[in-house]
N, C-alpha and C positions, 0 to 999 in steps of 0.2 A: 810589626811583622805579623802576618797571618797566613793561614793555609786556605786555599779555595780551589774548587774544581773549575777548570777552564777548558772549553771545547777547542780542540786543535783546529787550525784554519781549514785543513782538508775535510775534517768531519763537518764543520759548519757549511762548507761548500756542498758536500754530499746531501746534507739535510735540506739545504735551500733548493737544490735541484729536484729533490723529491717533492717538495711542497708546492712549487710554482706550477701553474697550468702550462699547457703546451706552448701557447703563443709567447708567454714570458720566457719559457725555457729556451725557445729558439733564439731569442734575443740574448740571453745569458751565454749560450754556447757560442754564438757569433762573437761576443765580446771576448770570451776566453781564447778563441782562435786568433783574434787580433793581437792578444797579449802574449801568446805562446808561439814562438817562431817555429817550433817543431811540429805543431798541429796543422793539419790541412783537411778540408772537407772533400770527400770523394765526389766527383761530378756525377750528376744524374745519369748521363749517357754511359759512363763507365760502370755504374752500379747495375744498369739494365743489361749491359753486355755480360757482366759476371753472372747475373741471374740466368740469362739465356744459356751461357756455357754450362752452368750447373744443371739446368733442366735437360740439356742435350747429352749430359753424361760426360762432358769434357773435363779434363783435370783442372783443378782449381789453380788460380794464378799464384797462390802462395804455396810453397813446398811443404809447409808444416802440416801435420795432421790436425784434425779438429780437436779443440780443447773440450774438457768436460762442460756440460751445460751449466749456466749460472745457478748459484745457490739461491735460496729464498731469503737469506739473512743479508741485511744491508752491509755494504763493504765497510770494514773498520780500518781506519788509517793506522791504528796501532800495529796491524799485521804487516805494514809496509816497512820492512827492515832494510837498513842500508846494506848494499852489496859489499861483500868482503873480497870480491874478485878484483884483479888488477884493473887499472883504469882503461886499458886498451883492449880488454877481453869483453867484447860486446856480443859475441856470437850467441851466447845463451839468451841474452836479453832480446836479441833480434828474433830468435825463434819464438820467444814468448809473445812478442809483438805480432808476429805473423799469426800465431794461434788466436790471439785476441781479435785481430782484424777479421779472420775467417769466422770466429764464433759470433762476433757482432753482426756480420752480414747474414749468417744463417738465422740468427735470432730475428732479424728484420723479416726474412723470407717466411719463417715458420709462423709468425704471429700476425701476419697480414692476410686478409682474405683477397683472393684474386679479383673479386668484384670491385674493390677499391683501388686496383692498380691499373696500369696501362695508360696509353696516351689519351684515350677518350675521356677517362675520368679526370686526368690532369687538365685537359682542355676545357671541360665543363667548369671545373673549379676556378681556373684562371679567368674564364668568361664572367663568372659571378663576381670575382674581385674587381675586374676591370669595369663592371657595370655600376659599382658603388660610387656614389657621389656624396660630397660633403653637404650637409643640410645648412640652411640659413637660419640663424638665430632670430628670436622674436625681436630683440633690440635692433638688429640689422634691418629687419623688415620695417619696423616703425621709423627708423632714421631715413630709410629710402623713401617712404611715403611723405615724410616731413620735407625732404629736399624738393619734392614735386608740388608741395602745397604753396599757398600764397602768403605764408607767414613772413613777418619782417625779421631782420637780423636779431633784434632783441628777443623776439618771440622764439626764434630758432634756438637761441642760447638757453632760454628757459625750458624749451621743449626737450633739448638734449639732457638737461638736468632731470626732468620728469621721467624720461625714458630710461635714464640710468638707474632710477629708483624703482623700476618695475621688475618684479621677481619673475621666476620661471613659470608661475601659474598665470601671469598676466595681470596681477594685482599691483597697485601702487602701495609701496610699503610705508611711505611717510605721509603725514597730513599736510595740508596746504600751509598751516601755520608753521610747522617744523621746516618745511622747504623755504618759507619766507625768512625765517630766522637764520638759517644756514647760508642763504644766498644774498640776503640784503634786499631782495626785491619785495615789492608790496604783495600782500595776499591777494589783492584784486587782480594784479597782472598774472600771477601764477594760476589762479582759478580760471581766468580767461583762456590761457594757453592749455590748461588741462582739459577744458571742454573741447578744444580743437583736437587734441591727441585722442580723446575718447571717441572721435568720429572715425578714427583709423580702423583698419582691419587687423585682427579679427574683432568682430562685434563683442563689446563688453570689456575690452582691454582698458587698462589704467583705472579700473574701478577700485574704490577704497575698501569695499566689503562685498559680501555676496549679494546683498539686497541691491546695491547700486549696479552690480554686474548684470543681474537679471533684468533690472529696469532698463538699462542701456540696450540690451538685446531686444526687448519688447518694443522700445521706442524706435529702434532701427527697423523693426518689422511693421511699424505703424499700428501697434496694438495698445495705444495709451488708454483707450476706452474699454478694453477687454476686462473680463473677470480676473484673468491671470494677473494683469497689471495691478488691479486693485488689491488682490491678495498679497502680492509682493510688496506693494507700497505701504499698506495699512496693517497687515497681519503677518509680517515676516516671523515674529517671535512665535506666534501660535502655529504657523506653518512648520517651523523647525521641530516643534513638539507634537505635530500631527493632531492638533486639536480641531478636528473637522467640524464638530457641532458648534464650537465657539465662532469659527470663521463663518459658518452658514448663518448663524443668528446675526452676526455683525453686518453681513451683506444682504440679508433678507432672502437667502436662497436655500434650496434644499441641500442636504448633505451629499446627495448623488451629484448635483450640479457642481458642488465644490470639488468633489473627488475627480470629476472629469477635467476640471480646470487644473488641478494639481498634477494630473497625468501629463498635461501639455507643458506645464512648468518643468517637469523632470526631463523633458526633451531638450531643454536649453543647455548650453555649455556652462558648467560651473567654473571651469578653469580654461579661459580662452587661450592661454599659452600652451595648452597641452600638445597641440600638433607640432610645436617647435621644440619640444623636449628632446634631448639627445639620446633617449633610450633606444630609438630605432637603429642607432649606430653601434650597438653592442652585439657582437656576433659570438655565438657559442660554438666551440670546437670540441666535440666529444673526445674524451680521453680513452673510453672503453666502448667497444661495440659488441652487442649481443645479438646473434643471428640464429634463427631457428633453422636447423638442417635436419629434415626428417622429424624424429621424435626428440632429438637432442638440441641443446643450445650451445653454440660455439662462441667462445669469448676471445676477442682479439683486442690488442691495444693499437692506438693510433700512432704508428711509427712513421707515417709518411712525412710528418712535419718535423721529425727529429733529425737533425743533420747527422750524416754518417761520417765519423772522423777517423783519421789514421795518423800515424807518425810519418812525417815526410821522409822519403827515401834519400833526399839530398843530405839531410843531417845524419842519417844512418851512415851514409858513405863517408861523410866528413869525420865521423867518429872512428871509422875503421882505418883512416890514414895515419901512418906512424909519425908524420911530420906536423900533425896538428898540435898547437900549443896546449899545455896542460890546463891553463885557465879556461880556454875555450871549450876543451873537452868536458871539464867539470860543469861549466855553465850549461852545455847542451845536455849533459847527463841529468841535471836537475829539471830541465824543461821536459825531457822525455819522461821522467818519472811523474811530473805533474800532468802531462798529457795522458799517460797510462791511467792515472787515478781518475781523471775526468771521463775517459772512455768507459772505465769500469763502473763509475758512479751512474752514468747514463744507462748502462746496461742493467745494473741492479735496480734502478728506478723503474724502468719499464717492466722488469720481471716482478717486482714487488706489487706494482699496480695490477698487473695481469693476475697474479695469485689472489689478490684481494677480490678482483672482479669475479674470478671463478668461484670463490667461496660465497660471494653474495648471490650468484646465480644458483649455486647448489642449495642454499638455504631459502631462497625466495622463488622456488620453482612454481608454486601455486600462484604467486603474483604474476609471473610471466605468462602463465596459462590462462588465468581468469581475470586478473585486474587488481585494482587498488584495494578492494574489499578483502583480499586474501593476503595482504602484506603481513608478515609475521614479525613479532618482536625480535630484535637482534642488536647486540651490543658490540662495540669495538673490541672488548676483551675476548669475546667468543671467537671473533675472526682472527685476532692476533694470536691466539693459542694454536689455531690450525695452521696459519701462515708462518708461525714461528718467528714473529717479530714482536716488539713491544707495542702496547696499545697506542702510545704516542706516535709511533711510526705509522700505524694505520690512520690516525687522525691527520697526520701530515699528508699521507698519500691520497686521501680522498678530499682534502681541502680544496674548494673552488674547482672541482673537477666534475665532469658530467659523463653519464653512461647512456648510450643510445640503446633502447630495448624495443622489442615488438609492441610494448605497451606505451611507448613514447620516450621522450628525452627527460631524464631526471638527474638532478644533482646527486652525487654518490652518497652524500650524507643523508639523503632522504630515506635510504634503506636502513639506517641505524636509528631505531626508535625503541623506547621502553614499551612495555606491554601491560595489558589488563587481563587478569585471570577470569575466564568464564566459568559458568556453573559446571560445564562438562570437563573442566580441567585443562582445556586448551588455552594457549596464549593468543591474544588479539592485540595488534599494534594500536597505538594512540591514533595514528593517521586513519586507520580503518574505522575506529569508533567515531572520529570527528566527521568522516564522510557519512556515516550512518545518521549522526545528529543533523547534518546539513540536509540530508534527504527527508528526514522527519519534518524539519521546519518548512522545507519547500512544498511538502504535500499537505500542509495544515489548512484548516478552514480560516480564511482571512477575517471572517466575522467573529470568530472565537479562536484567536491564536493560542498556540500551545505555550504553557509556562515551563520554566526550567524543571519544576518538580514533576510535571506530567511527562517530560522527556525522560527523567530518571525512572519513572514507573514503566514506560514503554521499553526502555533498555533492559530493565530487570526482567521483563517478560521474555526477552531474548537471551536471558542468562548472563547479562553483563551488568555488574553492580558497580556503579560509580557515584560519587557524591554530587549534590546539587551545585556546589561551587565549581566543580569540574565542568559540568554542563555550561555554566555561566561563562567560564573561561573559554571553552570551545566556541560558544556563541559569539563572544567578543572577537575572537580570532577570525571568525567567519564574517565579521562585520554585519551581524544580524542584531537588530534593535530589540529591546525588551518587549514583552508581550503587550504592555499597555500602549506602546508607541507603534506597534504593528497592526493594531486593530483597525479594520476598515468598516465604517458604519454604513 
């Protein structure tokens, strides 16, 4: 026997709804609607008609007055107490449902900009989704070329095995001996088929290492006698370490001639399978929009993709009938309560994200006005104190969510960063310092590249004191080589 804290199922659902991005949220809500017979989604046409009626000053469809606006604190299922009213007394609950429905609809209307509403915006969005096509994988492309080749059946079988061992970069993961051992075929047969597969497009595919990949591309271009081919074939290790004088001595050329040849080598494709990667199929849907209106910034949430739910009138009417069986009434009562909690959780999710977005904009005003160099240090604890939620709630709310700003599209966690104290006493975010380091490296003299210690001195002159190992860490994150490997002779 032991005591342990366990999250209630409703609280787990509420936290899950808060954490998932919009596209996943829509799928979760649709799943809940299928499981709860009392929930239904309001059709888009009906929502638009309600909005027009409200804009024209017509009375609302629901007789109940508007409820109080949602609070900033996440909904706590512990406050959902069982009703002590008689089973057939649903009038009070129906009024609450009407208030909730009107409140939810008003929340949608108030937090959406008119520019993102209307049939034209919906038509453009639908046209974009209709235009998307599924890409063809690298393996499918290679198998298609093999079907049109003059390979025998035995060679096709070996070819399928080889293609199956090609990774997403376009490289062959296994050696010829390993493929021979696993398949029982001779190494000579596999090597023969591999040469055929290496003639397929894209050039350089099925290479076993970078050297072979570059050589295949140069051979395809008819450059076997070029300086580039000789460098890749005979001096690949020195090339990787950028030892230009050593390569120049080995080829009997000047350092300048070697450098020109290396520039042409860098134009080759190091990963032939890159164009077939599925990265292009990932689409980002911003969760928060920041728009400049005059001198102020307006923050809105993306409510267009959130289904608008309500409790079905059919089951409300069924509960009001005196001849309804007690078991059916209790079942419907539980489903209505679950539906109420889902609607309230969705509403609180949007409101929490909106409040966090407003606080980010308030603290990062200089970033929005001037750019990344003016990003200020900010922690989730600071935002949580203002929004009046726990810092873990802030972490869940910004997880895998994006904010569209006048400075571009950013993941919301981008704005949360530790800072470095400057000599003037002001805080500067790590991201801003990293951008400054990148700018210093980009403007260096390639004949005498800057060392990490020199960057430390340059930052100190600007009032920013950081350690050399911190500069080395930023340089590694920026994929910049050490000074001895960046030197151009």
